[in-house]
C-alpha positions as CSV (number, residue, x, y, z in Angstrom):
1,X,75.6,58.4,147.2
2,X,76.7,54.8,146.5
3,X,79.8,54.2,144.5
4,X,80.0,51.3,142.1
5,X,82.5,48.4,142.6
6,X,84.7,49.8,139.8
7,X,84.8,53.2,141.4
8,X,85.7,51.8,144.8
9,X,88.5,49.6,143.2
10,X,89.8,52.6,141.3
11,X,89.7,54.9,144.4
12,X,91.6,52.3,146.5
13,X,94.5,51.7,144.1
14,X,97.9,52.4,145.5
15,X,99.2,53.5,142.1
16,X,96.8,55.2,139.7
17,X,97.4,56.9,136.4
18,X,93.9,58.3,136.3
19,X,93.1,61.8,137.4
20,X,90.2,63.1,139.5
21,X,88.6,66.0,137.6
22,X,86.6,68.8,139.3
23,X,83.4,69.8,137.4
24,X,81.1,72.7,138.0
25,X,77.5,73.1,136.8
26,X,76.4,76.8,137.0
27,X,72.7,77.3,136.6
28,X,71.9,80.9,135.7
29,X,68.3,81.9,135.1
30,X,67.5,80.3,131.8
31,X,71.0,79.1,131.1
32,X,73.2,76.2,132.4
33,X,77.0,76.3,132.0
34,X,79.1,73.2,132.3
35,X,82.8,73.6,133.2
36,X,85.7,71.2,133.7
37,X,88.9,72.2,135.6
38,X,90.9,70.2,133.0
39,X,93.2,70.7,130.0
40,X,90.6,69.1,127.7
41,X,86.8,69.1,127.5
42,X,85.1,66.3,129.4
43,X,82.1,64.3,128.3
44,X,80.3,63.1,131.4
45,X,76.7,62.3,132.2
46,X,75.4,63.3,128.8
47,X,77.0,66.8,128.7
48,X,80.2,68.3,127.4
49,X,82.0,70.1,130.2
50,X,84.1,72.8,128.7
51,X,87.7,73.1,129.8
52,X,88.1,76.2,132.0
53,X,90.6,77.0,134.7
54,X,88.9,77.5,138.1
55,X,89.8,77.0,141.7
56,X,87.8,76.7,144.9
57,X,88.7,77.3,148.6
58,X,88.9,74.2,150.7
59,X,85.4,73.1,151.9
60,X,85.2,72.1,155.5
61,X,82.0,70.4,156.5
62,X,81.4,70.5,160.3
63,X,79.9,67.9,162.5
64,X,76.4,69.1,161.8
65,X,76.9,68.8,158.1
66,X,76.9,72.5,157.5
67,X,78.9,74.0,154.6
68,X,80.4,77.4,155.3
69,X,80.7,80.2,152.8
70,X,83.7,79.8,150.4
71,X,85.0,81.3,147.2
72,X,85.3,79.9,143.7
73,X,87.4,81.8,141.1
74,X,86.7,81.1,137.4
75,X,89.0,82.4,134.7
76,X,87.0,84.5,132.3
77,X,89.6,86.0,129.9
78,X,87.2,85.8,126.9
79,X,84.4,87.5,128.9
80,X,82.0,84.7,127.9
81,X,80.3,84.6,131.3
82,X,79.7,88.4,131.6
83,X,76.3,88.4,129.7
84,X,75.0,85.7,132.1
85,X,76.0,88.0,135.0
86,X,74.3,90.9,133.4
87,X,71.1,89.0,132.8
88,X,71.0,87.6,136.3
89,X,71.8,90.9,138.1
90,X,75.2,89.6,139.3
91,X,74.3,85.9,139.5
92,X,71.3,86.4,141.8
93,X,69.6,83.0,142.4
94,X,72.3,81.1,140.6
95,X,73.2,77.6,141.8
96,X,76.6,76.0,141.5
97,X,77.1,72.3,141.9
98,X,80.6,70.7,142.0
99,X,81.3,67.1,141.0
100,X,84.5,65.0,141.3
101,X,84.8,62.4,138.6
102,X,87.5,59.9,137.5
103,X,89.1,60.4,134.1
104,X,89.1,56.6,133.5
105,X,85.5,56.0,134.6
106,X,83.6,58.8,132.8
107,X,80.9,56.3,131.9
108,X,79.9,56.2,135.6
109,X,77.1,58.7,136.2
110,X,77.6,58.7,139.9
111,X,80.4,61.2,140.9
112,X,82.8,60.5,143.7
113,X,81.7,63.7,145.4
114,X,78.9,66.2,144.8
115,X,78.5,69.6,146.6
116,X,75.5,71.8,145.8
117,X,75.8,75.5,146.6
118,X,74.3,78.9,145.8
119,X,75.8,82.2,144.9
120,X,75.6,84.6,147.8
121,X,78.0,87.2,146.3
122,X,79.8,87.9,143.1
123,X,82.7,90.1,141.9
124,X,84.7,90.3,138.7
125,X,88.0,91.5,137.4
126,X,89.3,91.9,133.9
127,X,90.0,88.2,133.5
128,X,88.2,86.3,136.3
129,X,84.9,86.0,138.2
130,X,84.7,85.1,141.8
131,X,81.6,83.6,143.3
132,X,81.0,83.6,147.0
133,X,79.2,80.4,147.6
134,X,77.2,78.9,150.5
135,X,73.8,77.5,151.3
136,X,70.8,79.4,150.0
137,X,69.2,81.7,152.5
138,X,65.5,82.2,151.7
139,X,65.4,85.4,153.8
140,X,67.9,87.0,151.4
141,X,66.2,85.9,148.2
142,X,64.7,88.8,146.1
143,X,61.1,88.1,145.4
144,X,59.7,88.8,142.9
145,X,63.1,88.2,141.3
146,X,63.3,91.1,138.8
147,X,63.5,94.8,139.5
148,X,62.6,97.3,136.7
149,X,63.9,100.8,137.3
150,X,63.2,104.0,135.5
151,X,66.5,105.8,135.3
152,X,69.1,103.1,136.2
153,X,70.7,100.7,133.7
154,X,70.7,97.0,134.8
155,X,73.7,96.1,132.6
156,X,76.7,95.9,134.8
157,X,79.5,96.0,132.2
158,X,80.1,99.2,130.3
159,X,80.8,98.5,126.6
160,X,79.8,94.9,127.2
161,X,77.7,92.9,124.8
162,X,74.4,94.1,126.3
163,X,75.4,97.7,126.7
164,X,76.8,97.8,123.1
165,X,78.5,101.2,123.4
166,X,81.4,101.3,121.0
167,X,82.5,105.0,121.2
168,X,86.0,106.0,122.2
169,X,85.2,109.3,124.0
170,X,84.2,107.6,127.3
171,X,85.8,104.8,129.4
172,X,83.2,104.5,132.1
173,X,79.6,105.1,132.9
174,X,77.5,105.5,136.1
175,X,74.7,103.5,134.5
176,X,72.1,106.4,134.6
177,X,69.9,107.4,131.7
178,X,71.5,110.8,131.5
179,X,74.9,109.4,131.0
180,X,73.6,106.9,128.4
181,X,71.9,109.8,126.6
182,X,75.2,111.8,126.7
183,X,76.9,108.9,125.0
184,X,74.0,108.7,122.4
185,X,73.4,105.1,123.4
186,X,69.8,105.2,124.8
187,X,68.6,102.7,122.3
188,X,70.5,100.1,124.3
189,X,69.7,101.6,127.7
190,X,69.0,98.8,130.2
191,X,66.5,100.7,132.3
192,X,62.7,101.4,131.8
193,X,62.1,105.1,131.4
194,X,58.4,104.7,130.8
195,X,57.4,103.0,134.0
196,X,56.9,106.1,136.1
197,X,58.7,107.3,139.2
198,X,61.1,105.0,141.1
199,X,61.2,101.3,140.3
200,X,58.9,98.4,140.6
201,X,59.4,94.7,141.3
202,X,57.6,92.3,139.0
203,X,57.7,88.5,138.8
């Protein structure tokens, strides 16, 4: 990665009113999300990076250039990312690339720093999502990537946008067909009752 003369001069200033902004590009299956850890949206490299509070652990690159596993926590109070987690089975196969850019040189398409990672684990709370990130391990990749199961719902969030249950009698679900039937919500069941016994992997 080669910085321009303007970027080098900006970086080496003793006094600087500009801010380095951390960006995150999250590539789910079929969807790409652009986030900026900033108080305002950021227009960079032809995309609008939406203002979102997130934090990452310190990244220590060893002498062999290896990047260890680290966590990135993304605020998700509005639950906007939950459908993407549901559709990707908990962010399986998702890549996350971080960029550091300068607020006064957003016309520069070369970032000061770029770190490419893959999601190796994911957890969520009421208002945040935590990705465990590291290098992609081909031995842990699910292939074919989708699993269709007879009696088990693939939607992770009960009463979420994909589940669609709006009743008040139940506050949880074990994601089985029988429980969905009990809640009279089988029209939104995320499994595949007609495929026969067990489950089957398909591309």
